[in-house]
N, C-alpha and C positions, 0 to 999 in steps of 0.2 A: 254377480258373485255368489260363490257358495262358501257356507262357513264349516261344512262336516262332511266326510266322502260318500254318506247316505244320502247326501243331497242332489249330487252331480248326476249326470242323465245316466250314465251305467249303473247306477243302484237308484234311482228315483222310483220304481216300481216294486220295489222290495217291499214285504210286510214286515217289519219288527214286532210286533207286536206281542208276540208269545215269546219271543225271545228277550224283549225289555221285560217282560212281567216273571221271566225266569231269571236274568241278572239281577234285578232288582232283590228278588227271596233269597239269592245267592248272597247279596251284599248285605241283608238285614241277619242274615244266618251268620256272616263272619266268615264266608268261606270263600271269599274273592284273597287273591295275595300281590303283594308288591313286590318290587324289585330295585337293587340300588342301581340300576342301569338308567332307570327314568328321574328325570328332573323335574317333573311335572306332576308325580303323586300317578301315575297312571295304575291300573290295577291288571291282573290275568286272571283268565278264570283257568283252576287248574286241574291235570289231570283228576281222574277217577269222575269229573261229571259226567255222568249220561243222558239227563233228562232234559239236554239242550242241543238244540240242532247247530253243527258247527258256521262259524261266520267268518268270513273276511277281513272285513274293514273295521277299523276305529266305531265305536259305539260312544256315543258323548251324553251330555246332559241335556242337549238340544235333542236329542231321540228319548231319554229317559230323564224327564226334568227334575222326579225326585230322587235320583240318585245322588249318593254324597260324592263319590269317587267324581272326578273330573273328565275318565275316560278308561273304559276297559277294551281289552281285546282278549281274543280265544288263546291262549297258551297252552292249550292241550295238545297241538301239534310241535309247541316248540319245546316243551318240559317233559322231564323221566320223572318218573312215580318220586324221585326223593329229593324232587324240587329243581335239581341241575338242568341247565339249558340243553337240550340236544345238539346244536349248533350255536357257537356265540355267534355268529356274524348274522345267520337268521334271526336271532332274538334281537339282538342291537337294533338292527332294521326294523323290526317290527316295533318296538318299543319307540325309536328315533321319529318313525313315522307318525304314534301317537302321539308323542311329545310337540311337537310341530302341530298337530291338529289341535293339541289345547292351546298350546299359544295363540293360534290363527283366530282361534273361536272367542276366545276370553278377553285377551288384551285391546287395547284401542287401535284404532286405524292406523295411527302412528308405525304401530309394531309390524304392519303389512307393508309399509315403505319400507323400513327397517330390512324386511327379506328381500323386494325389490334392490335394496342397494346394497347387497352384499357381494357384489360388482357384475361385472357384465358378463364374465364368463358364463353363467348359468342361462340366462338369455341366449347366448350365442350356440350353446348346445340345444335348447328347446328350438331354435330356428331352422338350425341342421337337420336334427332329428324328424322334425314334423316337414320341414321342406320335402326330403329325402323320401316319406310316404306318399308325398301328394305328387311333387314335380318330375322328379324322377321316374317313377310309377307309370304317371299317364305320357310322358314323354313331352315335358313342356320344353320350347324353347328357352334359349339364356334370357331374351327380355321378356317371356312370362315369368320363367322361374325368378327372376330379380323382383319381380312384384307382388309373388306369392310369397318369398320374402320378408315384405315390407309388410306384408299384410299378417303376418305371424306375428313380426317385431311387434305389430300395434296390438293386436291380440293379447300377446304376452304381459305386454304392460297394464294393461286394462282387465286381466285376470288379477291384478293387486288393487284394485280402484276403477270400476269401469267409467266412462265418460255419463254425467248427470242425467238423464231425462230432458233436462233444459239446458245443455250444455250451450255455453259461450264461445264466441271465438276463442279467447282466451284460454277456456279450458283447451279444447283442441289443439292451440298453440302448443300447450304447455304439453299436452301428450306427445305429438309429433315433434319434437324437440328433444323430450326421452327417447323415443323410440328409434330417430334419427342417429342417435349414438350408436346404436348396435349393427348400425348399413353402412358400412365402407363409400364413400364417396357418393351420398346421395343426402342433401340438406333438405331440411323440414320444406322449403319453398316447393323443390323439385319435387319433394314426397305427394307432398297435396296435390299438387297439378297434375301427378301420373294416376292419382289414385279418385280425386275427386273428393265425394262427401264420405267424412269418414263416420262410419257407426259406431254405435254403442256394441261393444261385444262382450258376451257373457258366457257362452258355450260355444262348444266346437262348431255346433246348427248353425250359430251367427256366424263361424269364422268360414265355412263353407261355401256358406249362401252366399257371402260378399266375393269370394273369390270368383264363385263362377258370373257372378253379373258385373264384374271387371274384367274378366278376361272374355267373356263371353265369347266362348270358343270351342267348338266341336268335341276338344279332347276333355272337356269339362264337363259336359253334360252328363255325363254317369258318373260324377262325383258325388259320396255322399260320406254322411257320418260313418256308417257300417261299411264302407269302403275304405276310409281311414283307419277306422278300429283294426281290419283285418289288415293293411298294408304295417302297420305297428307292431302286430301280432306280439311274439313273445321276446319284446326287445329289451325287458329286465329278465329272463328265465320261462321258463314252460309254466310255472306255479301262478305266475305273478300277470296273466293278461288282463283280468280286471282291472287290477292298479295300473297299468299301463294306459289304460283307457282313461281312468278317474286322474289320470296324473295329467294328461291335456286339457283339463278344466280346473285343476286346484294346485294349486302350487305348491301347498307343503308334501304331498304326495311326490309331484317331482323332483324337488329341492332333497327330500329325504333318500331318493332312487339314485339323483346326481352324487350327492354327499356318501352314501354307502360303496358307491362305484369307483368313485376316487380313492376310499379307503380301504377297503374288502379286496382283496385278489381273486374270489369266488364269481366276484360283478364282473370283473372287467371285461370277460369271454363274451359277453352279453352283445346286442343289439346296441345297445345303447353307451355301451363300454367301448364301440368300435368309435362311435359319433365321439366320443369323447377325446381319444388319441385322435382325431383330425382335426379337432377346435383347439387342443392343448397349444398354448403360446406361453415360453419362458414363465413357467411354474402357476400357469394360472390356476391350476387346480389345488395347487398346494394351497395359494390364496384363499382359495373359494372356502377350502375346508378349514381355514385358520379364522377366517371372517363367521364362519358357521358354529364353530365351537365358541368363539365370543358371544354368539347372540342367544344360544342355547344352551351355554354353560359347558365348560371342557367336559368332554367323555371320554 
């Protein structure tokens, strides 16, 4: 389980040493700026800073232990010289991501469970979204696709708290009960029988490896992490490909993308927006937004 975006697979090879040093210098010189949009004290790099390479993701105290701010984002593409935001929806989304990252890495494990329990709607969107990038693209039959959906559900639950290394039967049973809630007409016993041993799942690579093993089909032999990234592509818009790849392994990113798509019209025409439209039932999106507002503070 990853605490920050820069620990996830897509960002794990980035070197942030120079960026971290520059951000710390800006903070010491009181050149970072805050925003009322943030509920967690997130700071931004303001326009006019030229001796710092652009960076796309939230940088936290895990990357810069001496930093006072809980998180910093690059606000130069979001802000005008006078400090106003170029587009409020883009700025609000970036700050929402940062707020959720701060809450995710600073609060107790119970908060992660609270994020999992904002409702089944996010999980069902995640399952449909990722299953579409796998099953539909490689042409799995209905039975195979059903198994893939089940494995994605188990993966999703583990993103909020993976099975321990020495998992007991009770640990696995609790996981299966939670995952089976997301899968109509599939009880935990049936699910366990179909999938066999349930592994610890922390990364997309773990999930892909498990799918290939369980299905043991010629159609999955070429299934790789890179294939899934390509299939998901720009499903949150062309400027957010890296964020999409992160979201597959990092709940705060996915939940922020889901929240913004449910609230902001500019995101509804994305690939994720189309998945949401297919999953929405009886105001489930509005209930999700309401629950998230309660969790993070009214926005």
